[in-house]
C-alpha positions as CSV (number, residue, x, y, z in Angstrom):
1,M,97.5,-64.7,19.8
2,T,94.3,-62.8,20.6
3,V,92.5,-60.4,18.3
4,D,93.6,-57.5,20.6
5,E,97.2,-58.7,20.2
6,M,96.8,-58.8,16.4
7,I,95.5,-55.3,16.5
8,A,98.3,-54.0,18.7
9,A,100.8,-55.5,16.3
10,V,99.1,-53.8,13.3
11,I,99.1,-50.5,15.1
12,R,102.8,-50.9,15.9
13,R,103.6,-51.7,12.2
14,E,101.5,-48.8,10.9
15,G,103.0,-46.2,13.2
16,G,101.6,-42.7,13.8
17,Y,100.3,-40.0,11.6
18,V,101.5,-39.8,7.9
19,N,100.3,-38.1,4.8
20,H,102.6,-39.4,2.1
21,P,102.0,-37.9,-1.4
22,A,102.3,-41.3,-3.1
23,D,99.9,-43.0,-0.7
24,K,96.4,-43.2,-2.3
25,G,95.0,-43.6,1.2
26,G,95.9,-40.0,2.0
27,P,96.1,-38.8,5.7
28,T,96.5,-41.8,7.9
29,K,97.1,-42.5,11.6
30,Y,97.8,-45.9,13.0
31,G,96.9,-47.1,9.5
32,I,93.4,-45.7,9.6
33,T,92.7,-43.6,6.5
34,L,90.4,-40.6,6.5
35,A,88.0,-42.6,4.3
36,T,88.0,-45.6,6.7
37,Y,87.5,-43.2,9.6
38,K,84.5,-41.6,7.9
39,R,83.0,-45.1,7.2
40,A,83.6,-46.3,10.7
41,T,82.2,-43.2,12.4
42,G,79.5,-42.4,9.9
43,N,80.8,-38.8,9.9
44,R,81.2,-38.0,6.2
45,R,82.5,-34.6,7.1
46,A,85.4,-35.9,9.2
47,S,88.6,-33.9,8.8
48,I,92.3,-34.4,8.8
49,A,92.4,-32.9,12.2
50,E,90.2,-35.8,13.4
51,I,92.6,-38.3,12.0
52,K,95.5,-36.5,13.7
53,A,93.5,-36.7,17.0
54,L,92.7,-40.4,16.6
55,T,93.7,-42.4,19.6
56,K,95.0,-46.0,19.7
57,P,91.9,-47.3,21.4
58,E,89.7,-45.7,18.7
59,A,91.9,-47.2,16.0
60,A,91.8,-50.5,17.7
61,A,88.0,-50.4,17.8
62,I,87.9,-49.6,14.1
63,Y,90.3,-52.4,13.3
64,K,88.3,-54.9,15.3
65,E,85.0,-54.2,13.7
66,L,85.9,-53.4,10.1
67,Y,88.9,-55.5,9.6
68,F,88.4,-58.6,11.8
69,V,84.7,-59.1,12.9
70,R,82.9,-58.0,9.7
71,P,85.2,-59.9,7.3
72,G,84.8,-63.0,9.5
73,F,88.4,-63.7,10.1
74,G,87.5,-65.2,13.5
75,R,85.9,-68.1,11.6
76,L,89.4,-69.5,11.0
77,N,90.8,-72.1,13.4
78,D,94.4,-71.3,12.3
79,V,95.2,-68.2,14.3
80,K,98.5,-67.6,12.3
81,L,96.5,-67.6,9.1
82,A,93.9,-65.3,10.6
83,E,96.5,-62.9,11.7
84,H,98.2,-62.8,8.3
85,L,94.8,-62.4,6.6
86,F,93.9,-59.6,9.0
87,D,97.3,-57.8,8.4
88,W,97.0,-58.1,4.6
89,G,93.4,-56.9,4.9
90,V,94.6,-53.8,6.7
91,N,97.2,-53.2,3.9
92,S,95.0,-53.8,0.9
93,G,91.5,-54.3,2.1
94,P,89.9,-57.4,3.6
95,A,88.2,-58.5,0.3
96,I,91.6,-58.5,-1.6
97,A,93.2,-60.6,1.2
98,V,90.3,-63.0,1.2
99,K,90.3,-63.3,-2.6
100,W,94.0,-64.4,-2.5
101,L,93.2,-66.9,0.2
102,Q,90.4,-68.3,-1.9
103,R,92.7,-68.5,-4.9
104,V,95.3,-70.4,-2.8
105,L,92.6,-72.8,-1.6
106,G,91.4,-73.4,-5.2
107,T,88.2,-75.1,-3.8
108,V,85.8,-72.2,-3.3
109,A,84.4,-69.3,-5.3
110,V,86.7,-66.2,-5.4
111,D,84.3,-63.6,-4.2
112,G,86.3,-61.8,-1.4
113,K,84.0,-63.0,1.3
114,L,85.1,-65.3,4.1
115,G,81.8,-67.0,4.4
116,P,81.0,-70.5,5.7
117,N,82.3,-72.3,2.6
118,T,85.7,-70.6,2.6
119,A,86.0,-71.0,6.4
120,R,85.1,-74.7,6.1
121,S,87.6,-75.2,3.2
122,V,90.4,-73.8,5.4
123,N,89.4,-75.4,8.6
124,Q,89.0,-78.9,7.2
125,R,92.4,-79.0,5.5
126,N,95.2,-80.8,7.2
127,D,97.9,-78.7,5.5
128,Q,97.6,-75.4,7.3
129,L,101.3,-74.7,7.0
130,S,101.2,-75.1,3.2
131,I,98.2,-72.8,3.0
132,R,100.1,-70.2,5.1
133,K,103.2,-70.5,2.9
134,A,101.2,-70.2,-0.4
135,F,99.3,-67.2,1.1
136,F,102.6,-65.5,2.0
137,K,104.0,-66.1,-1.5
138,E,100.9,-64.6,-3.1
139,R,101.2,-61.5,-0.8
140,V,104.8,-60.9,-1.8
141,L,103.9,-61.4,-5.5
142,F,100.9,-59.1,-5.1
143,F,103.1,-56.3,-4.0
144,A,105.7,-56.9,-6.7
145,R,103.0,-56.8,-9.4
146,L,101.5,-53.7,-7.8
147,V,104.8,-51.8,-8.1
148,K,105.3,-53.1,-11.6
149,R,101.9,-51.7,-12.6
150,K,102.2,-48.5,-10.6
151,P,105.9,-47.5,-10.2
152,S,105.0,-44.6,-8.0
153,Q,104.3,-47.2,-5.3
154,A,107.9,-48.4,-5.3
155,V,108.6,-46.1,-2.4
156,F,106.6,-48.4,-0.2
157,I,107.9,-51.8,-1.4
158,E,110.6,-52.2,1.3
159,G,108.1,-51.6,4.1
160,W,105.5,-53.9,2.5
161,M,108.0,-56.7,2.1
162,K,109.4,-56.3,5.6
163,R,105.9,-56.5,6.9
164,A,105.0,-59.5,4.8
165,F,108.1,-61.3,6.0
166,E,106.9,-61.0,9.6
167,F,104.6,-63.9,8.5
168,F,107.2,-66.0,6.7
169,E,107.5,-69.6,8.0
């Protein structure tokens, strides 16, 4: 799977414009929040109207730069793991997804950065499937703990779990 295919899959999962009152991200289109849009464009005064007008190619460019290239997900040889990491990064932020990968690995500092040590730790392992399974488990548990801590987020648990299970092996 290519990065562009990963991005298209995320845009499909995220859907169109939403502004759910329980979503701390606020107004969102294709999964791009107003805050993310402002950061990506450098326009601190961007408005909800600009989010509503966001096109799929614009969203794809934001995803590619902020959620794949900058976090370094292309450093991973295991494309399935990179795709899952990318998707969780879109859901919760790349640093959170990387921290959980680092905890699963247990051999690198948990700093939320997919640098050369984390990439090497993943790429040199012969048990990629077990890494992917452990990472999946942590994602599911992460969402369960989140809802336990913040019951207002329970409205999203079904969608989060459905999405996570797309990566179940």
